C-alpha positions as CSV (number, residue, x, y, z in Angstrom):
1,X,3.4,-34.8,21.5
2,X,0.7,-33.4,20.4
3,X,1.5,-29.4,20.9
4,X,4.5,-30.8,19.1
5,X,2.8,-31.6,16.6
6,X,0.4,-28.7,16.2
7,X,3.3,-26.4,16.8
8,X,5.4,-28.5,13.1
9,X,2.1,-28.1,11.2
10,X,1.7,-24.3,11.8
11,X,5.2,-24.0,10.8
12,X,5.2,-26.2,7.4
13,X,1.5,-24.1,6.3
14,X,3.5,-20.6,7.0
15,X,6.2,-22.1,5.2
16,X,3.8,-22.8,2.0
17,X,1.8,-19.1,2.7
18,X,3.3,-15.9,1.2
19,X,4.0,-12.8,3.6
20,X,3.5,-9.1,2.4
21,X,6.6,-7.8,2.3
22,X,5.7,-4.2,2.2
23,X,7.4,-1.3,-0.5
24,X,11.0,-2.0,-1.8
25,X,13.3,1.0,-0.8
26,X,13.7,2.0,-4.6
27,X,10.1,2.3,-4.3
28,X,10.2,4.5,-1.2
29,X,13.3,6.4,-2.2
30,X,11.8,7.4,-5.4
31,X,8.3,8.7,-3.7
32,X,10.2,10.4,-1.0
33,X,12.0,12.2,-4.1
34,X,8.2,12.6,-5.8
35,X,7.4,14.4,-2.4
36,X,10.7,16.7,-2.4
37,X,13.6,17.4,-0.9
38,X,13.4,18.8,2.7
39,X,14.8,21.9,3.4
40,X,18.5,22.4,4.6
41,X,17.7,22.6,9.0
42,X,19.4,25.6,10.5
43,X,20.9,24.6,14.4
44,X,19.0,23.7,16.5
45,X,18.2,20.7,14.4
46,X,16.7,17.7,15.7
47,X,19.4,14.1,15.8
48,X,17.0,11.8,17.2
49,X,18.8,8.6,17.4
50,X,16.5,5.3,16.3
51,X,17.7,2.0,17.2
52,X,16.2,-0.4,14.6
53,X,16.5,-4.6,15.3
54,X,15.8,-7.4,13.6
55,X,13.5,-8.5,15.6
56,X,12.7,-9.8,19.1
57,X,15.4,-11.3,21.2
58,X,18.3,-8.9,19.5
59,X,19.7,-7.9,22.6
60,X,17.9,-3.9,21.7
61,X,16.4,-3.5,25.5
62,X,20.2,-3.7,26.5
63,X,21.5,-1.5,23.3
64,X,18.6,1.3,24.7
65,X,19.6,1.0,28.4
66,X,23.4,1.3,27.6
67,X,22.0,4.6,25.1
68,X,20.4,6.2,28.2
69,X,23.6,6.2,30.3
70,X,24.0,9.1,28.2
71,X,21.6,11.0,30.6
72,X,20.5,13.6,27.5
73,X,18.8,11.1,26.2
74,X,15.6,9.4,26.6
75,X,15.0,6.5,24.3
76,X,11.2,5.3,23.7
77,X,10.4,1.2,23.6
78,X,8.8,0.5,21.0
79,X,5.7,3.0,21.2
80,X,3.2,1.6,20.2
81,X,5.0,-1.0,18.3
82,X,2.4,-3.2,16.6
83,X,0.2,-0.6,15.3
84,X,2.6,-0.3,12.8
85,X,2.4,3.5,12.7
86,X,5.3,3.9,10.3
87,X,5.6,0.7,8.2
88,X,1.7,1.8,7.3
89,X,3.4,5.1,6.8
90,X,5.5,3.8,4.3
91,X,2.9,2.1,2.1
92,X,0.9,5.3,2.1
93,X,3.9,7.5,1.3
94,X,4.8,5.1,-2.1
95,X,1.3,5.8,-3.5
96,X,3.1,9.3,-4.8
97,X,5.4,7.6,-8.0
98,X,6.4,9.4,-11.2
99,X,3.0,9.7,-12.7
100,X,1.5,10.7,-9.7
101,X,0.4,13.4,-7.9
102,X,0.6,15.6,-11.7
103,X,2.1,19.0,-10.7
104,X,-0.8,20.7,-11.1
105,X,-2.4,19.3,-8.1
106,X,-0.4,21.6,-6.0
107,X,-1.6,24.8,-5.0
108,X,2.0,26.9,-4.9
109,X,2.2,25.1,-8.9
110,X,-0.8,26.3,-10.1
111,X,-1.7,29.1,-12.5
112,X,-2.5,32.2,-10.1
113,X,-6.3,32.6,-11.0
114,X,-9.7,32.5,-8.9
115,X,-10.2,29.3,-7.7
116,X,-14.0,29.8,-8.4
117,X,-13.1,29.4,-12.1
118,X,-10.5,26.3,-11.7
119,X,-10.6,23.1,-11.8
120,X,-9.9,22.7,-8.2
121,X,-11.2,19.1,-7.8
122,X,-7.7,17.3,-6.7
123,X,-6.4,20.5,-4.8
124,X,-3.4,19.7,-2.6
125,X,-1.2,21.4,0.0
126,X,2.6,22.1,-1.1
127,X,4.5,19.4,-0.4
128,X,6.2,20.7,2.4
129,X,3.2,21.3,4.3
130,X,2.6,17.2,4.2
131,X,6.7,16.3,5.8
132,X,5.5,19.5,8.5
133,X,2.5,17.4,9.4
134,X,4.3,14.5,9.8
135,X,6.9,15.9,11.7
136,X,4.3,17.6,13.8
137,X,2.8,14.2,14.9
138,X,6.3,12.8,16.2
139,X,7.3,16.2,17.2
140,X,4.4,16.2,19.5
141,X,4.3,12.6,20.4
142,X,7.7,11.3,20.9
143,X,10.6,14.6,20.9
144,X,7.7,17.1,23.4
145,X,7.1,14.4,26.2
146,X,11.0,13.6,26.2
147,X,11.8,17.7,26.9
148,X,9.5,17.7,29.1
149,X,10.9,15.6,31.3
150,X,14.4,17.7,31.1
151,X,15.6,15.1,28.4
152,X,17.3,17.3,25.1
153,X,17.3,14.2,22.5
154,X,15.1,11.5,22.2
155,X,14.5,8.5,19.8
156,X,13.0,5.1,20.3
157,X,14.2,1.9,20.0
158,X,12.2,-1.0,17.8
159,X,12.0,-4.9,16.5
160,X,10.1,-4.1,13.7
161,X,11.0,-1.1,11.4
162,X,13.8,-1.7,8.8
163,X,15.1,0.4,6.0
164,X,12.1,1.4,4.3
165,X,10.8,2.7,7.3
166,X,14.2,4.5,8.2
167,X,14.3,6.0,4.9
168,X,10.9,8.1,5.7
169,X,12.3,9.0,9.3
170,X,15.9,10.3,7.9
171,X,13.3,12.5,5.2
172,X,11.4,13.5,7.8
173,X,14.8,14.2,10.9
174,X,17.6,14.5,7.7
175,X,20.1,15.0,10.8
176,X,18.3,11.8,12.3
177,X,20.8,8.8,13.5
178,X,19.9,5.1,13.2
179,X,21.4,1.7,14.8
180,X,21.0,-1.4,13.0
181,X,21.0,-4.6,16.2
182,X,21.2,-7.5,14.3
183,X,22.2,-10.8,16.4
184,X,21.9,-15.1,15.3
185,X,18.0,-15.3,14.2
186,X,18.6,-18.6,15.5
187,X,19.8,-17.7,18.8
188,X,17.2,-14.9,18.8
189,X,14.2,-17.4,18.4
190,X,16.0,-19.7,21.2
191,X,15.6,-16.9,23.5
192,X,12.5,-16.0,22.2
193,X,10.9,-19.4,22.9
194,X,12.4,-19.6,26.1
195,X,10.5,-16.9,27.5
196,X,7.1,-18.0,28.5
197,X,6.1,-21.9,27.6
198,X,3.0,-20.4,25.3
199,X,4.8,-17.1,23.5
200,X,3.5,-15.3,20.8
201,X,4.3,-11.6,19.5
202,X,2.7,-9.1,16.8
203,X,4.9,-7.7,14.2
204,X,1.5,-5.9,13.4
205,X,-2.1,-6.3,14.6
206,X,-3.8,-8.1,13.8
207,X,-2.8,-10.3,10.7
208,X,1.2,-10.6,11.5
209,X,1.3,-12.9,14.0
210,X,4.7,-14.2,14.8
211,X,4.0,-17.4,16.6
212,X,6.8,-20.3,14.7
213,X,10.4,-20.4,13.7
214,X,8.8,-19.2,9.6
215,X,6.8,-16.3,11.3
216,X,10.3,-15.3,12.9
217,X,12.6,-16.0,10.6
218,X,10.7,-14.1,8.2
219,X,10.2,-11.4,9.6
220,X,14.2,-11.6,10.8
221,X,14.8,-11.8,6.8
222,X,12.9,-8.7,5.8
223,X,14.1,-6.5,8.6
224,X,17.9,-7.7,7.6
225,X,18.0,-8.5,4.1
226,X,16.7,-4.7,3.9
227,X,19.6,-2.7,5.0
228,X,21.6,-4.5,2.3
229,X,22.3,-1.5,-0.3
230,X,20.7,0.7,2.2
231,X,24.5,2.9,4.2
232,X,24.4,5.0,1.3
233,X,21.2,7.1,1.7
234,X,20.9,6.1,5.7
235,X,24.6,5.5,6.7
236,X,23.5,3.6,10.0
237,X,26.0,2.1,12.3
238,X,25.1,-1.6,12.4
239,X,26.0,-3.3,15.7
240,X,26.2,-7.2,16.3
241,X,24.7,-8.4,19.3
242,X,27.4,-11.2,19.6
243,X,30.1,-8.5,19.6
244,X,28.2,-6.0,21.6
245,X,28.1,-8.8,25.0
246,X,32.0,-9.7,24.5
247,X,34.5,-8.4,25.7
248,X,36.3,-5.4,23.9
249,X,33.6,-3.3,22.8
250,X,34.1,-0.4,21.6
251,X,31.7,1.5,23.3
252,X,33.0,4.8,22.9
253,X,33.3,4.8,19.2
254,X,29.1,3.8,18.8
255,X,28.6,6.9,21.2
256,X,31.1,9.3,19.0
257,X,29.3,8.0,16.0
258,X,25.5,9.1,17.5
259,X,26.7,11.6,19.2
260,X,26.6,10.6,22.7
261,X,28.7,9.7,25.3
262,X,27.6,6.4,26.8
263,X,29.2,4.9,30.6
264,X,28.3,1.2,29.6
265,X,29.6,-0.4,32.4
266,X,26.7,-0.3,35.0
267,X,23.4,-1.5,32.1
268,X,26.1,-4.4,31.4
269,X,26.1,-6.1,34.7
270,X,22.1,-5.3,35.7
271,X,19.8,-8.1,34.0
272,X,17.1,-6.8,33.7
273,X,13.9,-8.5,31.8
274,X,16.5,-11.5,30.2
275,X,15.3,-14.9,29.8
276,X,16.2,-17.4,32.7
277,X,16.1,-20.5,31.2
278,X,17.0,-22.0,27.8
279,X,15.1,-23.6,24.7
280,X,16.8,-26.1,22.3
281,X,15.6,-25.7,18.5
282,X,15.6,-29.0,16.5
283,X,16.5,-29.7,13.4
284,X,13.4,-28.6,11.6
285,X,13.3,-25.3,13.2
286,X,17.1,-24.7,12.4
287,X,16.4,-25.6,9.0
288,X,13.2,-23.4,8.2
289,X,15.0,-20.9,10.4
290,X,17.9,-20.7,7.6
291,X,15.7,-21.2,4.2
292,X,13.8,-18.5,5.2
293,X,16.6,-16.1,6.8
294,X,18.9,-16.8,4.1
295,X,19.3,-13.6,2.1
296,X,19.8,-11.4,5.6
297,X,21.7,-13.8,7.5
298,X,24.5,-13.8,5.0
299,X,23.9,-9.6,4.3
300,X,24.5,-9.6,8.4
301,X,27.3,-12.0,7.7
302,X,26.2,-15.1,10.0
303,X,26.3,-17.6,6.8
304,X,29.1,-17.8,4.6
């Protein structure tokens, strides 16, 4: 009983608190325009696959295993996820604005004059060098280890990233493919509760711990709502967990959309790491989830 009361108090406290939402999609898009469009890539070009789920227990690992039935693909699983490397990168990139940096800060946009006779307190490499440096990070960290193991394509699945992070990834890899996976947050939260008696996960270490219905719903809502209006720039393939596990789902169409040849039967039949038990949701938990995730639930079709 005391434990239930503690959980209730924690949920209500979080319901009254404010969550850092991060830069908005328009802000990130404007910053990337300020950094310049990536150059046209000539084949062979990287076509990584990024599976971005709206939180935990959305079926992302099942979809990851299904996509890996194309033997060309290695899909990493949440690499160093709680470090929040990409969300922090989005925040960093969003420091670029209409008035900063001035063009004179970039070495390739300055007058051709001796450096010792110029104002060089702020002297930046070309913007393309910044993009190439970011790409080198992901190439060496994720792409090269995949190729060393015989895979010609690579990517990752994550449960902490939304459209803003996808926008930065598409700026780094213009031919990247995105799959957005959703599940009704009420069912996803029920599954997460059943995963362990004292469960918790981190959206971002150490200050964003997900440990109650409110924090879970806010995280889910932030990710789900971020995709509303992002389709024109990113053209993601949207998949609902409820449809993916139902008979007749078009896996061939999914594979065609991201350039893979899938054989899902074996992955669907194998239960690996799922939740054996079940957990109920109280009326308060249901109310909190709908209250906090209403915008995203409507955007993803889980509410009228």
